[in-house]
Residue, then its C-alpha position, 0 to 999 in steps of 0.5 A: m153682602a148687605p151691611a150688617r144692621i146697626t143701632v145709633a143712639c143720639l142723646g142730646a137736647s132740642s137740636t138733637a130732637g129736631k122739632g120746631q125750629a130745630f132742623d132734623w138732622i137725624g131724619e136727614l141721616r135716616r133718608r139717606p140710602a146708604n143708611a138703610h141698614i141702620r136704626f136711629v134712636n133720637l133721644g133728644v129732649g128740648g131744654d135738656f142740660a148735660g145733667d139731664a143727659l146723665r140721668r137719661v143714660p139708662q134710656v141709651l143703654a136700653c137701646s143696645p147701640d152700636r154707636i152713641i152720639v152725645w150732643v149737650g151743652g148749648n142750654d148749660v151755656l145759655a143758662a149761665l148767661s141768661r137769667h130768663f133762659y135759666r128761669a124758663a128752663r126750671l119753671l116752663l120746661r121743669k128742668t132740675v138743675p141741682r148745681p148753678p150753671s158753670p163749666e165745672a158742672f158741665r164738665d163733671a156731668l158730661q164726664a160722668t155720662a161718657r164713663a156711665l156709657g163706656s162701662g154700660t156698653a161696647a158701643r163706640l161713643a162720640l162726644c160733640s162740641l157745641a154749635p155756635v150761638g149767633e152769627a157774629p164771631n167778632a161781636t163787641l156786644p156784651f151778650q154775644a161776646a160772652l156767648n162766643r167765649r163760652v161756647a168756645e170754652y165748653s167745646g174745648i171742655v168736650a174736646a179735652l174730655a173726649r181725649a181723656e176718655g178715649v172716645a171719638y170727638i165730632p167737631i161741630y163747633e169748629a166746622l160751623s165756626d169756620e163757615i160762619r167766619k167766612a160771612p159773619g151775620q147778626a149777633f144773638t142779643g139775648f134770650r126772649f120769650l116771645p120771639f122763641y114761642r113765635d118761631a115755634f108756632r111758625t113751625m109746629v102750627l103753621r108748618q113753615s120750614v126751618d129755612t122760612v123761619a131763618r130767612r124771616n129772622g135773617w140768619r144764615f145757619h140758624s133759624d132763630g140764632m139758637h137752633l140750626n136751619s138746613r144749611g147748619g143742620m146739614m153740616v152736623a149730619d155730614l160730621v155724624q155720618e163720617f163718625i158712623d162710617g168710621g167703623 
């Protein structure tokens, strides 16, 4: 007997959208024969903060999903630490940020999202911890060290919320961090417009793969230090697959 058809809604930012220099892990899941009965709905929007995801809950509910994955927080961390990124998000990406980026603002928005989804649907919900930014877990460079602390802090917030709200938790931070620690790489020293748009041009105009961009930039799990290449993205796909298969 064929498995019943189900819908999986994926809410997040650029790492969920899977465009440009971000590996398309949702596309990877769609291609797997075992998922032929699954309709994946990609609700990833580049540059989104946790508050943006909260405002898009009606889009999730409109899909009538059976499973929901929420993966946000990376932009919240970057905006809290980088004025350049915060300015780019507000002016270039036209993101509305009613509260200054902070762990408290992130927690409140993610909790409200989880509760709105929980009350609006019977779907199984999973919250994902953040992916590391940069590949230098023991860095002493100020920006990378601050990123490491904040990504760990925000991932802890996600884990605590998942427990408190009684929903599933997908340990992306833990899995990727364990692999990066086996062979640490370069530090992410700050957000800069030129390299970001250069890599977007390479992938979206020149049609270079995220792995080609990763090799040119010297990353093992990322393409640009922020977004994952296929090595990191396949780990995300496998973790999400475990949640989907969990019933």
